[in-house]
Steps between C-alpha positions, in 0.01 A plus 500: 500500500674808376334730757589300810737655747856371521645479843866535583444476879623142574544490876666168529559152329453190710539161327246483213315815620536871446341761713382815321389799721275796424271300265121579465205349309663160500310170554586153641617250238554791250750424221826688511782588265841536663780663291868444597804728445553366139138559403408127519141432602381251752143417620361480848187538706391686800488278820418758753433884542548658842512876568609592150768218472439231249666153529559368147615148421716484194432186287858495342671570840671813628852413405678809359249748624583785726301748701653803311465391134182288499165662374161344552175538298166371629281387204160520656395140416565149642747237356309336204610215273395433137283198455389272211452136423823520302686487837431119506807325374736774625747569786491828698682676773321599826375821333339332211786572242589224266850334564486215241645712220171525324319840423257657751147326454223689344315684783127479536472702812694633804417416854599596851726227642317523841180370347147561621365327813249214416163578646433208750131501396605436137729213586389146376577211726762271358356143414684376193764240526841570341711197400872558564612151401669465843333220699563647848327822405221363290412201726546668840549882485291586203546837325171670409469769246521845653678377805824620672700190591866564601797262503695511829849380432859518635837596365629241255165321450365462143222762519597657177481167319162440642391856415594461140346155466174632633519791264556256199234260591206700649174442328128509556364142434198477276566826337859394421599858509863572598556792735678810379775516742654806664832385651671741740854443636630744760859535616628189310847428373598512147521121465143465643365766251667289214341182637153656514524629134643173370239298675216707353655504154581129473154387621318738268322665790654838433247576219226514768720666774638839596813489706605786738849469623664713772853395565693499832720788377210701402397798734279376789249780407435332171434176692197677673350584158567175325196307642271797450599548141443126429164494678386807301554288178325199670197726577484629149522149350244359747237772511535667161598204289300219684819282567561273780828612646736319737740736680813350656700726734853382593645580751291719733779469758714714267215743463469532876878555542475795261203633692714488815793675332275789381346521845838531665607765249183698606602451859175347596445328838550119419251233597573114536842403374562859366220483241268803479167478696309549173638191330167321562294764309778523230476126447124523484531771232663233280320175605149655493543581126392132437152378449198498276240771424138435452400528134853466374642181349853555589676431825827545684649221704809559705774259617754718695832318588697592807802351677470478872809637678648212690202285390294695762137490424427755764732758347308819421508442126329161487292597820347820339460309154307229671255753646422647158507199276273187488732226615864412427712224324794418729826351362693273739882468523492146626294387200738683271805326656328165428463587134131561496392764239309707552576482881148607607425424861121459492442505873555872551378576150146621445267644229214668680290519176555136402163384619322750275701397190472109515237241502212383274481703183832669564769230541376164622256406764762302716758779477426659846469184698821347335695818588380497861589119539849568355560780748390276789698204393818696435478667835469158660795369298718794633402435854590128455836600353589696810381210720689232307820701540449458880369142528607340158280385228474159672292651789227618258188322402438369142248784444764756608754352265239537218492872579876518485493332150227752407719791611797388290297420194297822526824708490658302225211452260243762586698808603808428290470573132710638206584853448323473157233252604154636450255284682129515417258503807380158400869375532541668832183345652604155354828527675333614824281178499806289434665642808186466719458135383826431696283542814241259630151579352374560856740793545334709231257660741481835335376365162139396428465126439383549140833657402690234679313231301561685171875588541670287774746267338473166669785258459 
């Protein structure tokens, strides 16, 4: 805007922030142009205004800026990104700029990256099963269209492999419609970025995907914008183009670390483990952009991935995420050490909307009872493993030993599958009945007799 005021009153520079004094008529989240001593332009946005002083976060970082030679221009509008269906099949940075060597996509419209809140009254309840091709998820922690289902992982566990596998395989059974995938990677290393791009290209999934990459050496400010840019595209595809969109966000822990860094630069009073007190509402502003809207065909389903520091599920990042989302998939280090992929520990895992997306007319009538029986039997097998470590397997009854055989077989044949293995729900339920058939028929107390007669494999 040629008539906007240019300020040369930079008070101080702290980390990725600059503080400009004497400002007026400036709004929160307003887009900013920052000019350095050589005349180079950087972009930023207003974080806070207090008594005429504006705190501005600079997307490209503040390296090389000085308080005496830096000028700031407030543009009077929020950060927007260009949107179009041509963004599918492309790779972008956190600000929505292409980084795959191709030209900028044709723009159909510009939208504010902060999105618009979804009216709770207009939300449609999620009830449609999504097949991921992963037995542990489809059979026991079912993903439903419009749901927010995070993956809780740990450092060194194969959460990125699982995330890309789900992105490649996700489909709505019956309609046979593949999801448009918006894949968001934050704070990742260069080799991880290369893996993601190669995985999507080799599988052919890239043509229906848009990838947003924020690297570990990119400024932390850009990391805070990355999921918002991606979700703005997801909202456009879902609610303007009637697409089913699966958004995968990895790794929300890197996002939270960037949030803590910016908070420290603003000299805010820290909350738990140094994270800002508003981290809950900040997470909610991302997670709550998932869902379905009445009268619209499209939907946004989210699978955020986060690594739990020290494998601590009570850490603020997984703890707050669990409050906002509808369940969690928990990866287990012990299963990983034993060569089980994906190493999903089903006992602490949960999909709160599973009951509404399975059953007669949706998946199969026996799906719910089978999942319940698998949970019960695996929990019993885990208890007996602990007991046999103390008294020895010889001290167990024959029925107890059947549960131990079930536990081993369940992990090796049901949970364990190939990285490129895409199992149908029918295959998953067949495998489930094979495992349950290792137990005496009298132990299947959670399944109606008519299903036992139909599916139990008698030797």
